[in-house]
C-alpha positions as CSV (number, residue, x, y, z in Angstrom):
1,X,49.4,52.3,38.9
2,X,51.1,49.0,37.9
3,X,54.4,50.2,38.7
4,X,53.8,51.3,42.0
5,X,52.7,48.0,43.2
6,X,55.1,46.3,41.8
7,X,58.2,47.6,42.8
8,X,56.8,49.5,46.4
9,X,57.2,47.7,49.6
10,X,54.7,48.3,52.4
11,X,57.0,50.7,54.6
12,X,57.2,52.7,51.6
13,X,53.5,53.1,50.6
14,X,53.1,53.9,54.3
15,X,55.6,56.6,54.3
16,X,54.9,58.1,51.3
17,X,50.9,57.8,52.1
18,X,51.6,59.8,55.4
19,X,53.6,62.4,53.3
20,X,50.7,62.9,51.3
21,X,47.8,63.3,53.9
22,X,50.3,65.5,55.4
23,X,50.5,68.4,52.5
24,X,47.1,67.5,51.6
25,X,45.0,66.5,54.3
26,X,41.1,65.4,53.7
27,X,39.1,68.8,55.0
28,X,35.2,69.5,55.2
29,X,34.0,71.7,52.9
30,X,32.6,75.4,53.7
31,X,29.4,74.2,55.3
32,X,30.9,71.2,57.3
33,X,28.6,68.9,55.8
34,X,30.8,68.3,52.8
35,X,33.6,66.1,52.7
36,X,36.6,66.7,50.5
37,X,39.1,63.9,49.9
38,X,43.2,64.7,50.0
39,X,45.7,63.6,48.2
40,X,45.8,59.9,49.9
41,X,42.3,59.1,49.1
42,X,43.5,59.8,45.4
43,X,46.6,57.9,46.1
44,X,48.9,60.0,45.4
45,X,51.3,58.8,47.0
46,X,51.3,56.0,44.2
47,X,52.4,58.9,41.7
48,X,54.9,60.7,43.8
49,X,56.6,57.0,44.4
50,X,57.0,56.7,40.8
51,X,58.3,60.0,40.0
52,X,60.7,59.6,42.4
53,X,62.1,56.4,41.4
54,X,62.3,57.6,37.7
55,X,63.7,60.8,38.6
56,X,67.0,58.2,39.8
57,X,70.4,58.5,38.4
58,X,71.4,55.3,37.4
59,X,74.9,56.5,37.8
60,X,73.9,57.4,41.4
61,X,74.8,54.8,44.1
62,X,72.1,53.4,46.6
63,X,72.2,50.8,49.3
64,X,72.2,47.7,47.2
65,X,70.5,49.2,44.9
66,X,67.8,50.4,46.4
67,X,64.9,52.4,45.2
68,X,65.2,56.2,45.6
69,X,62.0,56.0,47.1
70,X,62.7,53.6,49.9
71,X,66.1,56.1,50.9
72,X,63.5,58.7,50.9
73,X,61.4,56.8,53.1
74,X,64.4,56.3,55.4
75,X,65.3,60.0,55.1
76,X,61.8,60.9,56.7
77,X,62.1,58.6,59.4
78,X,65.4,60.0,59.8
79,X,63.7,63.7,59.9
80,X,61.2,62.3,61.9
81,X,63.6,60.6,64.8
82,X,65.6,64.1,64.4
83,X,62.1,65.9,65.7
84,X,61.5,64.0,68.5
85,X,65.3,64.0,69.5
86,X,64.7,68.1,69.5
87,X,61.8,67.6,71.3
88,X,60.2,70.1,68.3
89,X,57.0,67.6,68.4
90,X,54.3,70.1,69.0
91,X,51.7,67.2,68.4
92,X,51.1,64.2,70.2
93,X,51.3,61.0,67.9
94,X,47.4,61.4,67.4
95,X,47.7,60.5,63.5
96,X,47.3,56.5,63.3
97,X,50.0,55.1,61.2
98,X,49.6,53.3,58.0
99,X,50.1,49.5,58.4
100,X,54.0,49.0,57.9
101,X,54.8,52.8,58.2
102,X,57.7,53.7,60.6
103,X,58.6,56.5,62.8
104,X,57.7,59.7,60.0
105,X,54.2,57.9,59.5
106,X,53.1,57.7,63.2
107,X,53.5,61.7,63.5
108,X,50.6,64.1,63.5
109,X,50.2,65.7,60.1
110,X,51.5,69.3,61.4
111,X,54.9,67.5,62.9
112,X,55.4,65.3,59.9
113,X,55.4,68.7,57.7
114,X,58.1,70.0,60.6
115,X,60.0,67.1,60.0
116,X,60.5,67.7,56.4
117,X,61.1,71.2,56.9
118,X,63.8,69.9,59.5
119,X,64.8,68.0,56.7
120,X,64.8,71.4,54.3
121,X,66.9,73.0,57.0
122,X,69.8,70.1,56.8
123,X,69.3,70.1,60.4
124,X,70.1,66.5,61.1
125,X,73.6,64.5,60.5
126,X,74.8,64.6,56.7
127,X,77.5,62.1,57.3
128,X,74.8,59.8,58.7
129,X,72.3,59.5,56.0
130,X,71.6,57.0,53.3
131,X,73.2,57.0,49.9
132,X,72.8,58.8,47.6
133,X,71.7,61.8,50.3
134,X,75.0,61.4,52.8
135,X,76.9,64.2,52.7
136,X,75.0,65.7,49.9
137,X,72.7,68.8,50.9
138,X,71.5,69.9,47.9
139,X,69.9,66.5,47.1
140,X,67.8,66.5,50.4
141,X,67.1,70.1,50.3
142,X,65.9,69.5,46.3
143,X,63.9,66.1,47.9
144,X,62.2,67.7,50.2
145,X,61.1,70.4,47.8
146,X,60.1,68.3,45.0
147,X,58.0,65.7,47.6
148,X,55.4,68.7,48.6
149,X,55.5,69.8,44.5
150,X,55.0,66.5,43.2
151,X,51.9,65.6,45.5
152,X,50.3,69.4,44.6
153,X,50.8,68.3,41.0
154,X,49.8,64.7,41.3
155,X,46.7,66.2,43.1
156,X,45.4,69.2,41.3
157,X,46.1,67.6,37.9
158,X,43.5,64.1,38.5
């Protein structure tokens, strides 16, 4: 997708790659000999980034007009930091983060999903988040649900 390559930075791409990889990881087929590609293999992160950025209301203030996907990547890192701070990480960082990724992309797949769930439960300091998420619990919960739904939609519609 040309759109994603034109405006998304390495950090945002790596974070969204880690997200879609956690939602739909690659698997082995039923006979253990067949490799079934996951969402990252099909570049579904590009679709999710595009949809997130296109959903941004131009009247909603963000920090220095940062793309919505970038502030969402920062939000995912905040969720990862909170998960580690409250010691609820259940797997060591076995996953090798994509080049340029932050804390979220360094977590194991299961812990990335736990970080998303933690954000969905609003177990973070709401006033410490970047705009437009700051003190906006409905937007946080909507985005956490949307990220998973967009990944599924993008993967199964390809």
